[in-house]
C-alpha positions in Angstrom: 27.7 32.1 -82.1 28.5 32.9 -78.5 31.1 31.5 -76.1 30.0 29.9 -72.8 32.4 28.7 -70.0 31.3 26.1 -67.5 33.4 26.2 -64.3 34.6 23.2 -62.4 31.8 21.8 -60.1 29.1 23.1 -62.3 27.0 21.9 -65.2 24.8 23.7 -67.8 21.5 22.8 -69.4 21.1 24.2 -72.9 17.7 25.4 -74.0 16.6 26.6 -77.4 13.5 28.8 -77.5 12.6 27.4 -74.1 12.9 23.8 -75.1 15.6 21.6 -73.4 18.3 20.4 -75.8 21.3 19.0 -73.9 23.6 19.1 -70.9 27.1 20.6 -71.1 30.0 20.0 -68.6 33.0 21.8 -67.4 34.9 23.7 -70.2 34.3 26.2 -73.1 31.3 25.7 -75.3 30.0 27.6 -78.4 26.3 28.1 -78.7 23.9 29.8 -81.2 22.4 33.1 -80.5 19.0 31.5 -80.0 20.3 29.1 -77.3 20.3 29.8 -73.6 22.2 28.1 -70.7 21.1 27.5 -67.2 24.0 26.8 -64.9 23.6 24.5 -61.8 26.0 23.9 -58.9 26.7 20.2 -58.5 27.0 20.5 -54.7 23.3 21.5 -54.4 20.1 19.6 -55.0 18.9 19.8 -58.6 15.7 21.9 -58.9 14.7 21.9 -62.6 12.7 24.7 -64.2 10.8 22.3 -66.5 9.1 19.0 -66.1 11.4 16.3 -64.8 9.8 13.8 -67.2 11.3 15.7 -70.2 14.7 16.0 -68.6 14.9 12.3 -67.7 14.6 11.3 -71.4 18.2 12.5 -71.8 20.3 9.4 -70.8 23.4 11.5 -70.5 21.7 13.7 -68.0 20.2 10.7 -66.1 23.7 9.3 -65.7 24.8 12.4 -63.9 21.9 12.5 -61.5 20.9 10.6 -58.4 17.1 10.3 -58.6 15.3 9.5 -55.4 11.7 8.4 -55.4 10.0 8.6 -52.0 6.6 6.9 -51.5 3.8 8.2 -49.3 4.6 5.6 -46.6 8.3 6.4 -46.6 10.9 8.8 -45.5 14.5 9.1 -46.8 17.3 10.3 -44.6 20.0 12.1 -46.6 23.6 12.0 -45.5 26.3 14.1 -47.2 29.9 13.1 -46.6 28.7 10.8 -43.7 26.9 13.7 -42.0 23.1 13.9 -41.7 21.7 16.5 -44.0 17.9 16.4 -44.2 14.8 14.2 -44.4 12.9 13.7 -47.7 9.1 13.2 -47.7 7.0 11.7 -50.5 8.0 12.9 -53.9 10.8 12.9 -56.5 14.2 14.4 -55.7 17.4 14.7 -57.8 21.0 15.3 -56.8 24.1 15.7 -58.9 26.6 12.9 -58.8 30.4 13.1 -58.5 31.1 16.1 -56.3 29.6 15.2 -52.9 29.3 11.6 -51.5 25.6 11.1 -50.6 23.9 8.2 -48.8 20.2 7.8 -48.8 18.6 5.7 -46.0 15.0 4.7 -46.7 12.6 4.1 -43.8 9.1 2.7 -43.8 6.8 4.8 -41.6 3.7 2.7 -42.4 4.8 0.5 -39.4 5.2 1.8 -35.9 8.4 0.2 -34.8 11.7 1.9 -35.7 13.6 -1.1 -37.1 16.0 0.8 -39.2 19.6 1.5 -38.1 19.6 5.1 -37.1 22.0 6.8 -34.7 20.1 7.5 -31.4 21.5 11.0 -31.3 19.7 11.8 -34.6 16.3 10.7 -33.2 16.3 13.8 -31.1 17.1 16.0 -34.1 14.0 18.1 -34.9 14.1 17.1 -38.6 13.6 13.5 -37.6 11.9 13.9 -34.2 8.8 15.5 -35.8 8.0 12.2 -37.4 8.4 10.2 -34.2 6.3 9.6 -31.1 8.3 9.4 -28.0 7.2 7.9 -24.6 9.3 7.8 -21.4 8.9 5.3 -18.6 10.8 6.0 -15.5 12.8 3.4 -13.7 10.2 3.1 -10.9 7.3 2.7 -13.4 5.8 0.1 -15.6 3.5 0.8 -18.6 1.2 -1.1 -20.9 1.5 -0.5 -24.7 -1.8 -0.2 -26.6 -1.7 -0.3 -30.4 -5.1 0.8 -31.9 -6.4 0.4 -28.3 -5.4 -3.3 -28.3 -3.0 -4.5 -25.5 0.5 -5.3 -27.0 3.1 -5.6 -24.2 4.4 -4.3 -20.9 7.1 -1.6 -21.0 9.7 -1.3 -18.3 11.8 1.8 -17.6 13.3 3.4 -20.7 12.6 5.7 -23.7 10.4 4.3 -26.4 10.0 5.7 -29.9 7.5 4.9 -32.7 6.9 6.3 -36.2 4.0 8.8 -36.5 1.3 7.5 -38.8 -2.4 6.7 -38.7 -1.9 3.9 -36.2 -3.0 4.8 -32.6 -0.2 4.3 -30.1 -0.9 4.8 -26.3 0.8 3.9 -23.1 -0.6 3.8 -19.5 1.8 3.9 -16.6 1.7 2.9 -13.0 4.1 3.7 -10.1 5.6 0.4 -8.8 6.9 2.0 -5.6 5.2 1.6 -2.3 2.2 4.0 -2.3 0.0 5.4 0.5 -3.7 5.8 0.4 -5.3 8.1 3.0 -8.9 7.7 4.2 -9.4 10.9 6.2 -12.3 12.2 8.2 -14.5 9.2 8.0 -17.6 9.7 10.1 -18.5 6.4 11.8 -20.9 5.2 14.5 -19.6 2.8 17.2 -21.5 0.0 18.8 -22.5 2.3 21.7 -23.7 5.0 19.3 -20.7 7.3 19.6 -20.3 9.4 16.5 -16.5 9.6 15.7 -14.2 10.5 12.9 -11.4 8.2 11.9 -8.2 8.9 9.8 -7.0 5.6 8.3 -4.0 4.9 6.1 -3.0 2.0 3.8 0.4 1.3 2.3 0.2 -0.8 -1.0 2.1 -1.7 -4.1 0.9 -2.5 -7.6 1.6 -6.1 -8.3 -0.1 -6.8 -11.6 -0.2 -4.0 -14.1 -2.6 -5.8 -16.4 -5.2 -6.3 -13.6 -4.7 -2.7 -12.4 -5.0 -1.0 -15.8 -6.7 -3.4 -18.3 -9.3 -5.2 -16.1 -10.0 -2.4 -13.6 -11.1 1.2 -14.0 -9.6 3.5 -11.4 -8.1 0.7 -9.3 -7.1 3.3 -6.6 -10.6 4.5 -6.1 -11.9 1.0 -5.9 -9.3 0.1 -3.3 -10.3 3.3 -1.3 -14.0 2.2 -1.3 -13.1 -1.3 -0.3 -11.0 -0.1 2.7 -13.7 2.4 3.6 -16.5 -0.2 3.7 -14.3 -2.7 5.7 -13.4 0.0 8.2 -17.1 1.0 8.6 -18.1 -2.6 9.1 -15.6 -3.4 11.8 -15.9 0.0 13.7 -19.6 -0.7 14.1 -18.9 -3.9 16.2 -16.8 -2.0 18.8 -17.8 0.3 21.6 -15.8 3.6 21.9 -13.6 2.2 24.8 -13.0 -1.0 22.9 -12.1 0.9 19.8 -9.5 3.0 21.6 -8.0 -0.1 23.2 -8.0 -2.3 20.1 -7.0 -0.1 17.2 -4.3 -2.5 16.1 -6.7 -5.4 16.0 -9.2 -3.4 13.9 -6.4 -2.6 11.4 -5.5 -6.4 11.1 -9.2 -7.3 10.6 -9.5 -4.6 7.8 -6.3 -5.9 6.2 -7.6 -9.5 6.1 -11.1 -8.4 4.9 -9.7 -6.4 1.9 -7.0 -8.9 0.8 -9.1 -10.7 -1.8 -10.4 -7.4 -3.3 -6.9 -6.0 -3.5 -5.7 -9.1 -5.4 -8.5 -8.7 -7.9 -7.4 -5.0 -8.4 -3.8 -6.1 -9.0 -2.4 -4.6 -5.8 -1.0 -6.0 -2.6 -1.6 -4.3 0.8 1.6 -4.0 2.7 0.2 -2.4 5.9 -2.7 -0.4 7.2 -3.7 1.3 10.5 -5.8 3.8 12.3 -3.9 7.1 12.5 -6.3 9.2 14.6 -9.7 8.8 16.3 -11.3 12.3 16.5 -14.2 12.8 19.0 -16.9 15.4 18.7 -16.6 18.4 21.1 -19.2 17.2 23.7 -17.8 13.7 23.7 -14.3 15.1 24.2 -15.4 17.1 27.2 -17.0 14.1 28.8 -13.9 12.0 28.2 -11.8 14.7 29.8 -14.1 14.8 32.8 -13.9 11.0 33.1 -10.1 11.2 32.9 -9.9 13.9 35.5 -12.1 11.9 37.8 -10.0 8.8 37.4 -6.8 10.7 38.1 -8.3 12.3 41.2 -9.4 8.9 42.4 -5.9 7.5 41.8 -4.4 10.5 43.7 -6.7 10.0 46.7 -5.8 6.3 46.8 -2.1 7.2 46.8 -2.5 9.9 49.4 -4.4 7.6 51.8 -1.8 4.8 51.2 1.0 7.2 52.2 -0.9 8.5 55.2 -1.5 5.0 56.4 2.2 4.1 56.0 3.2 7.3 57.8 0.8 6.6 60.8 2.1 3.0 61.0 5.7 4.3 61.1 4.8 6.7 63.9 3.1 4.0 65.9 6.2 1.7 65.6 8.5 4.6 66.7 6.3 5.4 69.7 6.4 1.7 70.9 10.2 1.7 70.6 10.5 4.9 72.6 8.2 3.6 75.3 10.4 0.6 75.9 13.8 2.4 75.5 14.5 5.6 77.5 17.7 6.3 75.7 15.9 6.3 72.3 13.3 8.6 73.9 16.1 11.0 74.9 17.7 10.9 71.4 14.3 11.7 69.7 13.9 14.5 72.2 17.3 16.0 71.2 16.4 15.6 67.5 13.2 17.7 67.9 15.2 20.2 70.0 17.7 20.5 67.2 14.8 21.1 64.7 13.3 23.7 66.8 16.6 25.4 67.4 17.1 25.8 63.7 14.1 28.1 63.6 15.0 30.2 66.6 17.3 33.2 66.1 18.4 33.7 69.8 18.1 31.8 73.1 18.9 33.4 76.5 19.7 31.1 79.4 20.0 32.6 82.9 20.7 31.2 86.4 23.3 28.8 87.7 21.5 25.7 86.9 22.5 23.0 84.6 22.2 24.3 80.9 21.0 21.0 79.5 18.4 20.8 82.2 17.2 24.3 81.4 16.9 23.5 77.7 15.0 20.4 78.5 12.6 22.3 80.7 12.2 24.9 77.9 11.4 22.5 75.0 10.0 19.4 76.6 7.6 18.6 79.4 9.0 16.5 82.3 8.3 12.9 81.7 
């Protein structure tokens, strides 16, 4: 006989010649020399060394164990003393009862929706997150949810999680903010055969996500082509001068022409316009020459107008001085003053009247 002590919080499985016989609890036990004891800690998961089917025939042992059977389409979340511990996949698991309080939460991963009550903080835990598909939709976005490539619903801003399984889950997102489409460097021919390049812009918003993503392929590219064709059509009906003068009218016409197409694509055009009209080098030089000629002509007109006004003013002054001797004398003195400003020194000799001498010096006797 041999004496075996089982400490508190432990149990022992007794084997005889390798065959399981019984379970022994805390205390002192006497065993034969051909019996062996394997001691287990009740705070840990039970990992038997022989087939569990043999052990589970012992009802006394079964009463001391928590046996968890997990199917292929399930996961079991294990909580110990109200704290998350681990995740169990398909298989059989056994835990000792009595020492640690354990809770087992069973989830069905054959479906995609997470309907079980699970703390959101745990969904980011790697042990659980590796079984979850996560999609994020920003506040300025909308998305369509496709299950096995079949449209399910529209998703607004938020974080969406689904169980990982053989079901295909996809989302397609669009930006619902006002967007800008640039049509740059379009080479177009005007009515008078001028070859130009036009930079055009369009501001738009996605109005119907179903039309934009489900019923249309590359809605932005299709909108680009529609705007491009409308622009080409209307530019061809204007001469170069008309184009430069009526850029806003062309933008309005393009907006009206593409309104129906935009609605079919699920978008609404907010505004559009011609940003730049770029002329080729030779055309630019000709336009510059025309502009210079126009400005020279305007300058000549202004010069002649001023000369005419000046001559008319001199004529009126001369008539007044002819009829008024005092005005003539004042004008005479004004010119003497102007001339004197430019003379450094004047010498006057003789005993004659000084004013008379100055008069003789600067003005002819009337």
